[in-house]
N, C-alpha and C positions, 0 to 999 in steps of 0.2 A: 410490357403492355402492347396489345395489338393495335396497328395502325398509327403508332405514335412516330411522326416525322422527327428525324435527327436533325439537330442544328449544327452549322459550321461555326467552329471557333477561330476567331483570329487573335493571336496572342503575341504582341511585340515583347522580345524579351531585351530589347537594346535599341538605342538611336532614338529615343524619345526623352525629352528634357535634358538632352546632352548631344554633343557633336560627336559623331563616330559610333563604333561598337554596334553596327546595324545588324539585327537579325530579327526576323518576323516567322511565326510558326502558323501554320494552317492546320486544322485539325477536324476531320469529319469521322464520325464513329471511331473505328479502330485504325484509322489511317492518318498519317501526318506528313506533311512536306514542309521543308524549311527555306525561306529566301534569305539568302546572304549569310554571312558568318564573320563579322569584322572585329577590329580592335579599336580601342580608344587610346591616346597618350596620355601618360599620367600627369597629374596637376602638380602645381608647385609644392603642395604640401606632402606629396606621396615620395617621401624621401627614399631614394635608392630604388625605386620600382621602374622597371623597364617598360612593361606593357599592362593595359588593362583588358581583360576579355569579359564576355557575359557569363553569367551564373547559368550553367546548364543543367542545374538539379532537375528541372521538371522533364527535361528531355531524356536525361539518363533514366528517369523513373519510368519513362513511356518508350524507351529506345526500340522495343519491338514493334512498335506502331510506324516508325520513320521509314518512309519509302526512299527519300533522296533530298540532296539540298541543290537548290537552283542559285546560280549567282548572275547578278545583272551586270557585273563589271570587275576589272582587277585592281581596284583601289584598295589599300590596307585597311580602311574602315569598312570594307564589305568582306574581303577574303583573308585578312590577317589572323583571325583565331581558328581558321580551319584545322591547321594541324593538331592544336590542343583538342579540338572537338573530336577529329577524327580517331585520334588515340584512344577517346573514350567510348565513341560511338561509330562504327565503321560503316557508313552508307555510301552508295554511289553519289558522285558529284557531276552536275551538269552545267556547263557554260560554254560561251563561244570560244573561238579557237585561241585567241590571245589571252583571254581570262584563264583557260585552262593551262597555257603555257607558263603563265606567272605563277600559278597554283602549283605546278609541278616543280618549280625551282624551291618553293617552300617545303613541299613533301620530301624532296631529296635532302634538304637541309635537317629535316627531322628523321631521316631514315625509313620513312614509311610509304615510298612512292610505289613500292611493289605490293602493298597491301590494298592499296585504294582505287576502285574503280572509277575512271574518268570518262565522262563522255563530251566531244566537242559537237556543238549544236550550232546551225547558222541561223541567223535572224530570219524569220518567216517559217521556220520549222515548229512543228509541235509535238511534245514528248507526252506520251499517256503513262502516269503512275498511278495504280490503283484507281480510286474514283476521280482523280484529278488530270485535267488535261492543260498542260502549261505551253502556251504559245509565245515565242520569242519575237518582239517587235523590235526593229532597228530603231536607235535613238542617237543623238549626238551627245557627247561629253567630252571632258579633257582628256580621256583614254578611248583609244580606238575600240570596237567591238562592244560598245556598251548597250544593253537592250532593257526594254521593259516587258512586263510579263501580262498577258491575258490568261487567266486561270479560270477555266471551266469546272465548276463544282456542281454537285447534285442540287444545291439551292439557287444556283445563278453564277454570273460571270464576275469575277474579281479582276481589277486591273491595279498592277503594282508599277509605277512609273519609273523605279530605280532612279539614280542621279542622271538628270537630263538637261539639255538646253535646245533651243531651236537653232541650227546653224543652217543658213540657206546656203553657204559655200564652205563646206568642211573640206580639210586638208586631204583626208582620204575617205574613201568609201562614199556613200551617198547620204542625203540629208534624212533626217527623222522621217518615219513613215506615217505622216499625217493621215494619209488616206486610209490606211489600217485602222488608226485610232478611230476615225470617223465611221468606218463600217462596223466596228465593234459597238460604237455609240448607238448606232441605229437598231441594233439588234437587242440592245438594252444592257445596261451595266448595274449589277446590284450594289458593289461597293468599289470605290477608288481609293487607293492609298497613293498619296502623293507627296514628294519631297518638298521641304519648305526652307531650305538652307538660304535662298535669295529672295524669299517672299517679302521681305520688307523694302526691296528696291523696286522703285516704279520702272516702267519701260521694259526695254529688250536688253538682253546680254549681247555684247558684241561679238562678231564671228572670230575665230582663232586666227583667220587671215590677217585682220588687222594688226596683229602683234608682229606678223611678218613683215608688214610694211615698216613698221618701227625699226626693226632688226636691220632691215636694209639701210634705213637712214643712218642708224648708228654705224654700223660696218663702213658705210660710205665716210663717215666723219672720223674713222679710226684707222686710217691706212697704215700709220707707222706703229700703232700701239697692239700690244698683246691682249688679246680678248678673252676674259672668263666670263662664263654664263652659268648661274646657279639657278636651277630649277626643281621642280618636282621629278623624281626619276620616273614616274609612271605616265608623264605628260609627252607621249610619243609624238604627238603632232607638233609640239614645240620644239622637241629635239629635232625633228625633219626639217622645220624651218632654219633652225641655227645651223645645220649641216648644209642646206641649200644656199645660205647666204655665204658660208665658209667657202664652199666648193666653187662658187661663182667667183671668188678672188683668189682661188687656187690655194687657199689655206689648209693646212692639216688640222684635224679634229682629234683631240686626245680626250679621253673619259675618265673621270676620278669619282671614286666613292663606290663602296660594295653594291648597294641597290642600283645605282646608275649602271654600272658596268653589267649587272645581271639582267636588267630589264633591256639594255641597248642589244646584248647579245641574244636573248630570246626574241625581241621584235625583228632583229636582222634575220635570224633563222627562219621566222614564221612568214617574213615578206611584209612586215608592218613598218619596216624602215627600209627607204632607198638610199643607200649610200654609194656615191660614185667610187669606182675604183682607185685605190692608192690614196684615198681621203683619210680614212682612219688611221691613226697611229699609236703605239704603246704609250702610256705615260713616261716611260722610262726614256724613250727617244725624243722628249722635247728639248733636251740639251743640245741636240743636232741642228736645230732650226732658230731662225732669228724671230724676234717678236712679231713682224709683221706677217709672218707665215704660219702663225698659231692661232687656233681657237680651243679653250679647255672647257669642257662642260662638266659641271660638278653638281654633287647634292649638298644640301645645307641652306636651302633657300628660306628655311624657318628658323635659323639660328641654333639648330640642336647642337649641344655641347660636343658631341664626338664626331659631328658630319665634318667632311672634307673641308668646306668652306671655314666653318669655325676653327679648324686645326691650322689652315692658311692664315686666318686673321691673326692667330695667336703664334706665328712662328713655329708651328708644332708638326708642319707637314714634312715629310721626307723628301718629296719631289719638287715641291712648288713653294717658292718665296715670292711674296708679293714684292713688286718694285715700283719705284715712282713712275707714273704715266701707264701703269696698267689700267685697261678698261674694264670694270667689272660690272656686269649687268644682273640684278636680284630680280629674276623673272617670276615672282609669284606675289601674293598679297598676303599680310600675316594671318595665320588662323588665330582666332580670339584667344588672347592669353600668351601668344608668343612674340608680342610686339617689342617687349623689353629685350629680349634675346638677339631678336633680329637688328635692333638699333645698336645694341652693343657691338655686334660684328661689323655693321655699317662704320660705326665710328673709329674702331681698330683699323679698318681697311683705309679709311681716309687719313689717318694719323700717318699711316706707310706711304701717303703720297699717290695712293690710287684714285682714278676717276671713277666714282660709283654712281651707277644710275639705278634707281628703284622705283616702285610703283607710284610713290608720291611726286616723282619728278618727270617721268615720261610714261606712256601707256604701254609698259613693257609686259603687262599681264592682262589677261581677260579671264573671267570666270568660267567654269565648266558648268554652272548651274543657272537654271532659269529664272528670270526675273517676273514681276507680276504679269505683264501682257502674255508671256509665252504660258504661265500656269493657267492663266485664264482661257487661253485657247484649248489647252486639253480639258479643262473643265467643261467647255462649251461643247466639244466634239464628243466627248463620253457621256454627258448628261448623266452622272449617277444617281442612283437612289438614296445611296448612304456614303458619307465621305469621311475619311481618318487622316488628319494630316501626320506625315511622319518626318524622320530625318531633321531633328532641330531641337534647339533650347526651347523652353515654355513659350518664350515670347514669340519665337518663330511661329509655333503651333497656333498660338491665339491669333497672331497675324494673318495666318492661312485660314483660320476658321472665319475671320472677318471677310477675307477675300471671297470665301465661298458664299457667305450670305449676300454680298453685292451681286454674285452670279444668280441669285434667286434661290437658293437652297434653304431649307426651312432648319432653325437651330436645332430642333430636336432629332434631325437626320444627320447632324455632325457629332463626331465623337473625339473630343480632345483627350487623348489616353496617355496613360504613364506606362512604364515597363512593368509587366507582370500582369496588367489588366486583361481581362477576358471579354472579348466582344463576341456575342452570340448572335448569330443570324439565321432567318428562314427567308423564304422568298418574300413575305410581306413585311417582317418586322426585324429590328435590330436592337439589342440593349446590352449594357455593360452588367455582366454577372459574375462577381468574384475575382480573385486574383490567384496567381501562381508564384512559387518562389521566385525572385529575380534580383538583380543588383550587379555587383561586379566582383571579378576574382583578379587578385593581383598577381603579376608574374615578376619574378626577381630573380634573374639568373636561369637556372634550371628548376627553381622552386615554383609550382603554380598552386597558388591559393594557400601556401603556407605562412604567408605574410598577412595578417589580418589587421583589424583597427587597434588591438592591443599592442602589436609590434611598432605599428606605424606611431602609435601614442609615445611608446618608449623611445623610438628614433627622434622623434620631435622633441621629447624632453631633453636628450642627450644633446641634441643640435642646439638647443637654446640655453641650456644651463649647465651642460658638462656632467662629469662622474666623478664621485669619491669613493675609493675603496678603502675600507677599515679592516685590518688584518690584526686579529689577536690570538694568541696561543693560551689554551687553557687547560686545566687538569679536568678530565671529564667527570670523575667522582664529586669532586669537591666543589667544582666551579670556580677554583682559584686561578688568577690570572698568573701566566708564567712569563709571558714577554709580550711586548707592545703597549698599547695599540700603535700599529704603524699606519699611517695615512698616505695613500697614492692619490692624486689628483690629476684628472685629465679634462681640460676643456672647461675647467672652473676657474682657477686662478694659476698663474705661474709660480710653482712652489719657491724658487730661490728669491722671489720678490715679495714673497708672503710669508716668510719664516715666522714671524709674530703670531699671524692668524693660524697657521698650521699647528704652531706649538700650543695655543690656546685650545684649538679644536681637540688635540690629544689629551689635554688636561681634562676637558669636559668629559670626553668618553671614559677616561681613566677613573674619573669620580663616579661616573654611574656604574661602572663596573664594580668598584669598591662597596657601593651601596649593596649590590647584589650579593657579594661575598658576605657582607655583614649579616644579611637576611638569609644566608644559605640557600639562595636561589641558583640552581643549577640547571634550570630547563632552557635548552639552548634557543628554542623559537622565542621564548620571552625575552632572552637577553639580546638577540638579533634585533628585534622590534624595539627595545629600550635604546639601543645603540642608535638605530635610525633615528627615532623621534627626537632624542636629546641633542644629536648633531644637527639635526634639520632645524630645530627650534633656535640653537645657537647661531647657526649660518645665516638664517633669515634674519635674526635680530642684528647681526654684526654687517651683512652686506646686501640684505633685502634680495638674495638670490635662493633658488632651491635646486641645488644639483642633485642628480640620482645618487643615492647612498647605497652601497653594496656591501655589508658586513660579512666578513669571512672569518669564521672560528676554526682554529686548528686543534685538533685533538691529539692532545700529547699524552 
């Protein structure tokens, strides 16, 4: 149709009504750019699952339109699923120097580093891709080199905050570029997408430097103790402060955990960690030093089962054993859902005589996310026409909507979206219009998406009720039973202590099979169903339990 003006589509494919898995699509005519490409960690009921990545169905269908991916920073919930995405759709990746350095580690692990174009962009620079101009704006966060984006599109300017806080005294680099946000706000902002992680908390988030002061106090009080610090591997500013306190007291620093070692190596190579000479040692060398000469930095601040700290707590680590008197600092706050795992680790460490300091006892952690007053400041500077809260559970998005209303925005201009929703905008108006396929894809080992709801349901069934296998040998033509039934039980009852029950179960199956014989039934699918139903009813009546029943008929 002549003269028809196209609309810009904004489609979040992750990061809404959930924590993590952040990915947002901007589409205009036949051009798409993507912001971030993260993972989420599995929930308790996702048995055996390693990672959760976004559903890319829509992007695979439209892969010819995609111009590139822009990354706000190097945290897993923003870059973690890139290797899986890039194996399906190979497009250029744009990010700041540290972010690209961390992405390259991932691409190496997946053997695709030579296939993917990467571009390192500095805060303040602008990249033009098709009809989009993406300006990188410096922000502060709990990882260096974090940015927000101001994206000029044919219908207006869109600002995406990325994860941010306002830190007036950052450990390295400069503070967030508030002046640039103000300039962009003066020219006019069509749409603001702003993170909502800490929107329920009033006031301001403390500066990262406040943690350094606490570390100094703890190190001062721990002159004769060995110090272990568990923190997020990506929190380079935190690691820098630990190294500063250690170097000041001539202590050696060893790093434990694969992700921690990778990040520290990358950060040192790119100049984001300043480590005095002869301070770092290999973990294998710690036996050559006394306790008061050592600081060990480890992963596992979230109580992850296979992390270094969890293995140390359960006496399962090759190089480190907790001793009475060790000072252990857990420098993070629990991600919602991880509390139980963390407290379990803390309890184990305390039982071994360690002196454990965690966020509830001293302020050994500050968040990397903005609280209400900082979020309000960005709203005030940008004065957007339309607003979409992102990065948070539904309650966070609703709290952010409320905050935007207090800043004078009209409810009709605020869109609390879900993943897969399409927001269509032109210069004057915005409206929700339809959805695209979205959701989660589960990664288990090397399998991507091959474990779905049915497999998870089976795993849950097995984990709760166990399994019974019934083996019968039959003559194919007549359906006559030649041997069996033999019953094998796993995770249901301990056979040696339940011989009577197992014998009764065999007799029940035998009786059902004799009935089939008498009626000349030799249809195997019918016989299998009969075995299942008969045995299930018997076991439920006897035990009030429903194990998974697997009949196997041997053709003789």
